[in-house]
C-alpha positions in Angstrom: -0.2 -0.2 0.0 0.7 3.6 -0.1 1.2 5.9 2.2 -1.6 7.7 1.4 -4.0 4.2 0.9 -2.5 3.7 4.5 -3.7 6.7 6.0 -7.1 6.5 4.2 -7.8 2.5 6.0 -6.5 4.1 8.9 -8.9 6.9 8.5 -12.3 5.0 7.5 -11.0 2.5 9.9 -11.0 -0.3 7.4 -9.6 -4.0 8.0 -6.6 -5.3 6.4 -4.8 -8.0 5.5 -1.4 -8.7 6.1 1.1 -10.5 4.4 1.9 -14.5 5.9 -1.0 -13.8 8.8 -4.4 -15.1 9.0 -7.0 -13.2 9.9 -8.2 -9.1 9.5 -6.2 -6.3 10.8 -6.5 -2.7 12.3 -4.5 0.2 11.8 -3.9 1.8 15.4 -0.3 3.6 14.3 1.4 4.7 11.3 5.0 5.4 11.5 6.1 7.4 8.4 10.3 6.9 8.7 10.6 3.8 8.8 7.2 2.8 6.0 5.9 0.1 9.0 2.0 0.0 10.8 1.5 -1.1 14.3 -2.1 -3.2 13.9 -4.5 -5.0 15.7 -6.0 -7.9 15.1 -10.1 -8.3 14.5 -10.5 -11.4 14.1 -9.0 -15.7 15.1 -7.2 -14.7 17.9 -4.6 -16.6 17.8 -2.8 -14.3 20.7 -1.0 -12.0 18.8 -2.3 -8.7 20.5 -0.1 -7.0 17.8 1.9 -6.6 14.5 4.5 -4.4 12.6 4.0 -4.5 9.2 5.9 -3.1 6.1 3.3 -0.1 4.3 3.8 -3.2 1.2 3.1 -6.1 3.2 -1.0 -5.0 3.7 -3.9 -4.6 1.6 -7.1 -3.7 2.3 -9.7 -6.4 2.8 -12.6 -6.8 0.8 
């Protein structure tokens, strides 16, 4: 995703999918310097409370 897409997903509270993980996540933090996002799992609570991933590893869920 691009910076603009990440910011829009966070502002509109859209669920995102993360490469390598099952379930849906919500963007809760954006680090523009490192181009990473902080995510919280919305589904499939497998004990992973939060994840940090790079912009290119996430996409908006359908």
